[in-house]
C-alpha positions, -999 to +999 in steps of 0.1 A: +637-318-564+647-339-534+617-329-514+593-337-543+609-371-548+607-379-511+571-369-510+564-392-540+582-421-522+564-416-490+530-414-508+536-447-526+550-465-495+522-450-474+495-464-496+510-498-493+513-494-455+477-484-452+466-517-467+491-536-446+477-520-414+441-526-424+450-563-430+462-563-394+427-551-384+437-515-376+419-485-389+444-466-410+445-432-427+471-415-450+474-377-450+496-355-471+509-331-444+510-325-406+483-298-412+459-325-423+461-345-390+437-324-370+410-323-397+412-361-398+408-363-360+376-343-362+360-372-380+374-398-356+371-383-321+336-372-310+333-341-289+330-346-252+352-377-254+377-383-226+412-382-240+449-386-228+483-386-244+516-403-242+548-383-245+554-374-281+571-347-302+549-357-332+517-348-313+532-314-307+543-309-342+510-318-357+489-296-334+471-325-318+478-314-282+465-279-289+435-294-306+426-315-276+432-286-252+411-261-271+381-281-279+353-298-261+372-328-247+378-341-212+416-340-215+437-356-189+469-338-198+501-351-183+518-318-191+495-300-167+507-320-136+525-299-111+536-327-087+545-363-090+513-373-073+493-353-098+512-369-127+506-404-113+468-396-110+467-385-146+486-416-158+462-439-140+432-421-154+447-426-189+437-462-187+400-454-188+397-428-215+378-430-247+409-421-268+446-424-260+470-406-283+506-414-290+531-419-318+553-449-326+590-455-324+589-477-355+565-496-378+578-524-398+568-529-435+548-560-425+527-539-400+543-545-366+544-515-343+574-512-321+577-490-289+604-486-263+594-468-231+609-458-198+582-459-171+556-476-193+531-448-191+529-447-229+529-484-238+508-496-209+476-478-219+484-485-255+481-522-246+451-522-224+425-498-210+415-470-234+387-478-257+406-464-287+443-457-294+451-430-320+487-431-333+501-403-354+532-414-373+555-398-398+567-419-427+603-416-414+594-442-388+586-469-414+614-496-413+621-529-431+618-553-402+622-557-364+660-556-366+657-523-384+633-511-358+658-518-330+685-500-349+663-470-354+653-468-318+690-471-307+699-443-330+672-419-317+673-429-280+701-404-270+681-376-285+650-386-265+671-389-234+684-354-240+649-341-246+638-355-213+668-339-195+682-372-182+717-377-170+723-410-188+756-418-204+741-415-239+734-378-233+771-374-225+784-393-254+756-390-280+752-427-286+736-456-268+759-477-247+732-500-232+736-484-198+723-494-164+715-459-153+686-453-129+674-427-154+676-450-184+646-445-207+649-477-227+632-502-204+599-515-217+599-528-253+565-536-268+557-551-302+521-549-314+518-577-339+482-575-349+449-559-339+428-590-345+416-593-309+401-558-310+396-548-346+396-510-352+408-501-317+440-487-331+435-458-355+468-451-372+473-418-391+503-420-414+517-386-425+538-384-457+564-363-439+592-367-414+579-362-379+593-366-344+626-383-339 
């Protein structure tokens, strides 16, 4: 029963969010499950396009990374880098791709997209460079306002730090203490308020499930 009711809630809220995001001049899509994401991408991303990704559990969960690897795309895959120099080269190439893929840390109900990044390799190409940005987002990341977005990010940050195998205090204590560690991953905060300067550049796929952190 709980799962059915949650699905209903996400569906209703998702339809409202799609209209809000469209009003912000983004392309927006609502899908029923993570299995529907790849079929949606097939209609968005032409074959032979150059593509790159930001770090994201959501892209793994929805099969997006495997889809890009196993089809006819020029994929600059950060996960393939064997050295720091190779990784930097891929990061720089990410600025000139046809499609950059990532998720979001939070999206407010009035359509603002909030990201918090460590090195900026996710938020920088999101802001400028790639011709298109595709964001795959679970409905668990929809929040009321910017304060709620900050609270959500603070809650999930220790888990992200653990995932990235950092030695920050939050990994030790399980909660954010606003540290000054050299390995801190909460450095670059970005708020995308509207897509009015470049209508349709952002293509946001909302999934009526919990995805990522």
